C-alpha positions in Angstrom: -63.6 7.8 -39.1 -65.9 4.8 -38.3 -64.9 2.7 -35.4 -66.9 -0.2 -36.6 -70.4 -0.3 -37.9 -72.2 -2.7 -35.7 -74.1 -3.6 -33.3 -75.2 -4.1 -29.8 -72.0 -2.8 -28.2 -72.0 -2.4 -24.3 -72.8 1.0 -23.1 -70.0 2.4 -21.2 -70.7 1.9 -17.4 -70.8 5.7 -16.5 -73.8 5.9 -19.1 -75.4 2.7 -17.9 -75.5 3.9 -14.4 -77.7 6.7 -15.3 -80.3 4.7 -17.3 -82.9 2.4 -15.8 -85.8 0.5 -17.0 -89.6 1.2 -16.2 -92.7 -0.4 -17.6 -93.0 1.9 -20.5 -89.3 1.6 -21.7 -86.0 3.3 -21.2 -86.2 6.5 -19.2 -83.6 8.9 -18.3 -82.0 9.4 -15.0 -81.1 13.0 -15.9 -83.1 15.7 -17.7 -80.4 16.0 -20.4 -81.4 12.6 -21.7 -83.9 12.4 -24.6 -85.0 8.7 -24.5 -88.2 6.9 -25.7 -87.8 3.1 -26.4 -90.8 0.8 -26.4 -89.5 -2.7 -25.4 -91.3 -4.6 -28.2 -90.3 -2.2 -30.7 -86.7 -2.7 -29.5 -86.8 -6.3 -29.8 -88.0 -6.0 -33.4 -85.2 -3.7 -34.5 -82.6 -5.0 -37.0 -79.3 -3.7 -35.6 -78.1 -1.3 -32.9 -75.8 1.6 -33.9 -74.1 4.1 -31.7 -73.4 7.5 -33.4 -70.9 9.8 -32.0 -72.0 13.6 -32.6 -75.4 15.1 -32.4 -74.8 17.8 -35.0 -76.9 17.9 -38.1 -74.8 15.2 -39.7 -75.1 12.8 -36.8 -78.8 13.4 -36.2 -79.6 12.9 -39.9 -77.7 9.5 -40.0 -79.3 8.4 -36.8 -82.7 9.3 -38.2 -82.2 7.5 -41.5 -80.9 4.4 -39.7 -84.0 4.5 -37.3 -86.2 4.8 -40.2 -84.9 1.6 -41.7 -85.8 -0.2 -38.3 -82.6 -0.1 -36.5 -82.0 0.9 -32.9 -79.8 4.0 -32.6 -78.1 5.8 -29.7 -76.6 9.2 -30.4 -73.8 10.3 -28.1 -73.0 13.9 -27.7 -70.4 15.6 -25.3 -72.1 19.0 -25.1 -75.4 19.6 -23.2 -77.2 20.6 -26.2 -77.7 19.3 -29.8 -77.2 20.8 -33.2 -73.5 21.5 -33.4 -73.0 25.0 -35.1 -76.6 24.9 -36.1 -77.9 27.0 -33.1 -80.4 29.8 -32.4 -81.1 32.0 -29.6 -83.8 34.6 -28.6 -82.8 38.2 -27.6 -85.4 41.1 -27.3 -88.0 39.3 -29.5 -85.6 38.5 -32.2 -84.5 35.0 -33.1 -80.8 34.8 -33.9 -78.8 32.2 -35.5 -75.1 31.4 -34.7 -74.4 29.2 -37.8 -76.6 28.5 -41.0 -79.4 31.0 -41.4 -80.8 30.5 -44.9 -81.6 27.9 -47.1 -81.2 28.3 -51.0 -82.7 26.3 -53.8 -79.4 24.4 -54.0 -80.2 23.0 -50.6 -82.3 20.3 -52.1 -81.7 17.5 -49.7 -82.1 19.7 -46.7 -85.5 21.1 -47.7 -86.6 17.4 -48.3 -85.4 16.4 -45.0 -87.3 19.3 -43.4 -90.5 18.1 -45.0 -89.8 14.4 -43.8 -89.4 15.5 -40.1 -92.7 17.4 -40.1 -91.6 20.9 -40.0 -92.2 21.9 -43.6 -95.1 24.3 -42.7 -92.3 26.3 -40.7 -90.4 27.2 -43.8 -91.2 30.4 -45.5 -89.7 32.4 -48.4 -88.0 35.7 -47.8 -87.1 38.2 -50.4 -83.9 39.8 -49.3 -80.9 41.6 -50.8 -77.3 40.6 -50.5 -74.5 43.4 -50.9 -70.9 43.8 -51.2 -69.3 46.8 -49.7 -66.4 48.1 -51.8 -64.5 51.5 -52.1 -66.9 53.2 -49.8 -70.2 52.1 -51.2 -72.6 49.1 -51.1 -73.4 47.2 -54.2 -76.6 45.1 -53.9 -75.4 42.2 -56.3 -78.6 40.3 -56.7 -79.9 43.2 -58.5 -78.7 43.1 -62.4 -78.0 46.8 -62.5 -75.8 46.5 -59.5 -74.2 43.3 -60.7 -73.2 44.9 -64.0 -71.3 47.7 -62.1 -69.5 45.1 -60.2 -68.6 43.0 -63.2 -65.5 45.1 -64.2 -64.3 44.7 -60.5 -65.0 41.0 -60.0 -61.7 39.5 -60.4 -60.0 42.3 -58.4 -62.5 41.9 -55.4 -63.3 38.1 -55.4 -59.8 36.7 -54.8 -59.1 39.0 -51.8 -62.7 38.6 -50.4 -62.4 34.8 -50.4 -58.9 35.0 -48.7 -60.2 37.2 -46.2 -63.2 35.2 -45.6 -60.9 31.9 -45.2 -58.7 33.7 -42.9 -55.6 33.9 -45.4 -56.1 30.6 -47.2 -55.2 30.8 -50.8 -58.1 30.6 -53.2 -58.3 29.0 -56.5 -59.9 30.1 -59.8 -62.6 27.3 -59.5 -63.6 28.6 -56.3 -64.2 32.0 -57.6 -66.1 30.7 -60.6 -68.1 28.7 -58.1 -68.8 31.8 -56.0 -70.2 33.8 -59.0 -72.3 30.9 -60.0 -73.9 30.7 -56.6 -74.4 34.4 -56.5 -76.2 34.3 -59.7 -78.3 31.0 -59.6 -79.2 30.8 -55.8 -82.7 31.4 -56.6 -85.1 31.7 -53.7 -84.1 32.0 -50.1 -85.9 30.1 -47.1 -86.1 30.5 -43.6 -87.5 28.8 -40.7 -89.9 30.2 -38.0 -88.1 29.7 -34.8 -84.5 29.7 -36.3 -82.2 27.1 -37.8 -82.1 25.1 -34.6 -85.6 24.0 -35.4 -84.0 21.4 -37.7 -81.9 19.5 -35.1 -84.7 19.9 -32.6 -87.2 18.2 -34.9 -84.7 15.5 -35.8 -84.4 14.6 -32.1 -88.0 14.4 -31.8 -88.4 12.0 -34.9 -85.4 9.9 -33.7 -87.2 9.5 -30.3 -90.6 8.6 -32.0 -88.7 5.8 -34.0 -87.3 4.4 -30.5 -84.0 6.1 -30.7 -81.9 7.4 -27.7 -79.8 10.7 -27.4 -77.4 11.0 -24.6 -75.9 14.3 -24.0 -72.8 15.3 -21.7 -71.1 12.2 -22.8 -67.3 12.7 -23.1 -65.8 9.2 -22.6 -66.9 6.8 -25.1 -65.7 3.2 -25.7 -66.6 0.5 -28.1 -67.9 0.7 -31.7 -69.4 3.7 -33.1 -70.0 5.8 -36.0 -68.0 8.9 -35.9 -70.1 12.0 -37.0 -68.0 14.5 -35.1 -66.4 17.4 -36.9 -62.9 16.9 -38.3 -60.6 19.9 -39.1 -59.0 21.9 -40.2 -61.6 24.5 -39.1 -62.1 28.2 -38.9 -63.6 29.5 -35.7 -65.9 32.6 -35.5 -66.2 35.5 -33.4 -69.7 37.3 -33.7 -70.7 40.6 -32.2 -74.5 41.3 -31.9 -75.7 44.9 -31.6 -79.4 45.7 -30.9 -80.1 49.3 -32.2 -82.6 51.8 -30.9 -83.5 53.0 -34.3 -84.3 51.5 -37.7 -81.4 51.8 -40.2 -82.5 52.7 -43.7 -80.5 50.1 -45.8 -80.9 48.1 -48.9 -79.4 44.8 -47.7 -79.8 42.0 -45.2 -76.3 40.8 -45.6 -73.2 42.6 -46.8 -69.7 41.1 -47.5 -66.5 43.3 -46.8 -63.5 42.0 -48.8 -61.4 45.0 -47.9 -58.9 44.2 -45.1 -59.2 47.8 -43.5 -62.6 46.5 -42.0 -62.5 44.3 -39.0 -65.6 42.2 -40.2 -65.8 40.0 -43.1 -69.7 40.2 -43.1 -72.4 42.4 -41.7 -76.0 41.0 -41.5 -79.5 42.1 -40.0 -81.3 39.0 -38.8 -84.5 41.3 -38.1 -84.8 41.2 -41.8 -85.7 37.5 -41.8 -88.6 38.0 -39.3 -92.0 36.9 -41.0 -93.9 39.6 -39.1 -93.3 43.4 -38.7 -89.7 44.0 -37.6 -89.0 45.4 -34.0 -85.8 47.0 -35.0 -82.6 46.6 -36.5 -80.0 43.9 -35.1 -76.4 44.1 -36.7 -74.3 41.0 -36.4 -70.7 41.6 -37.2 -68.5 38.5 -37.8 -65.0 37.4 -38.6 -63.3 33.9 -39.0 -60.1 33.1 -37.2 -57.6 30.1 -37.5 -57.2 30.7 -33.8 -59.6 32.6 -31.7 -57.9 35.8 -30.2 -57.5 35.8 -26.3 -58.3 39.6 -26.2 -62.1 39.7 -27.1 -62.5 43.2 -25.8 -59.9 44.4 -28.2 -61.5 42.8 -31.1 -64.7 44.4 -30.2 -63.1 47.7 -30.2 -61.8 47.1 -33.6 -65.2 45.9 -34.9 -66.8 49.1 -33.5 -64.2 51.5 -35.1 -65.0 49.7 -38.4 -68.8 50.0 -37.9 -68.6 53.7 -37.1 -66.7 54.2 -40.5 -69.4 52.3 -42.4 -72.5 53.5 -40.5 -71.6 56.9 -38.7 -72.8 57.3 -35.3 -73.2 53.6 -34.9 -72.0 53.4 -31.3 -74.5 56.0 -30.2 -77.4 53.6 -31.5 -76.6 50.5 -29.5 -79.3 49.4 -27.1 -77.8 46.0 -26.3 -75.0 43.8 -27.3 -73.9 40.2 -27.2 -70.7 38.4 -28.0 -70.6 34.7 -29.2 -67.6 32.5 -30.0 -68.4 29.5 -32.4 -65.8 26.8 -32.4 -65.4 24.7 -35.6 -67.5 27.2 -37.4 -66.4 26.5 -40.8 -64.4 23.6 -42.4 -61.2 24.3 -44.6 -61.9 21.2 -46.7 -62.0 22.0 -50.4 -65.0 21.2 -52.4 -65.8 21.2 -56.1 -69.6 22.0 -55.4 -69.6 24.2 -52.5 -67.4 27.3 -51.8 -69.2 27.5 -48.4 -70.0 24.1 -46.9 -73.2 24.7 -45.0 -76.0 22.4 -43.8 -76.5 20.7 -47.0 -73.0 19.2 -47.0 -73.9 17.7 -43.4 -77.2 16.3 -44.7 -75.3 14.7 -47.8 -72.5 13.4 -45.6 -75.0 11.6 -43.3 -76.9 10.1 -46.4 -73.5 8.8 -47.6 -72.6 7.0 -44.3 -76.0 5.4 -44.3 -75.4 4.0 -47.8 -72.0 2.7 -46.9 -73.3 0.6 -43.9 -76.8 -0.4 -45.4 
């Protein structure tokens, strides 16, 4: 929802008290602020827009508006930017919480990456995607394996999507779209430093263009462009396990359509590393309409499933970490995307800018 599209609204008094003027422009009274406004540049700017939400959608919209010569202020209630596009470092491995790959279909996202100056950080990675069914892995981006899956496709795909969407009913169009995505996804790309490199670079470019980003801002009044997530959403529970040995496997990511397994997906982000791998990291995730209160109980169920799929798994664990991701996945139907992803955020931002330009 857009609460007005214009211009020069007064900054809330709580925010104004944290900002002061200096000879070089606006500076922050707190380290959470990312500010860089040249006074002369500010005078020459066309309009001022306040954008609520510093996820990929909000940051992209702010970048586009700033490119057009407007003054932008991005307001974010959290202490960090990026929304679900997050990365963290553990034992030398970059681990992503939200989006973790780009495909050929992510055309606008890859254009944006070049525009914001991090194109050289993108590299192609040859990885395999699998589906685990009836006690075995099928690497479905291999033609031979795909042919083996073909007779089972209708039997597998509907429950797979319904499990993935936490019980939501699935249409035939979504199944067809999923098959098409699996067949024509093309090359896959990754970023050195993880996917949070994208929102971080957007912040830098917005700052270069005279924009301002204010974090830890919950109380906002006046006119603003709302780029915050709107539900309904699924939330994600993710268990990370660093292993003390290298697993001999043929996949980077595997989907588990059968309900007897706790997780909906397993992945090994160590497979994405551009250099030699340091070990195996298994990430098990599951989506929920409501996050369970008993996280330790969910982990026990997860480990029980892991030990069935990978015998002796618990004995290999060197370290572990639990992450909860709120608003991880929108349940909004789409003709073009079964899984919304970062591309949809970039396209939505571009649409907002077109509407107000």
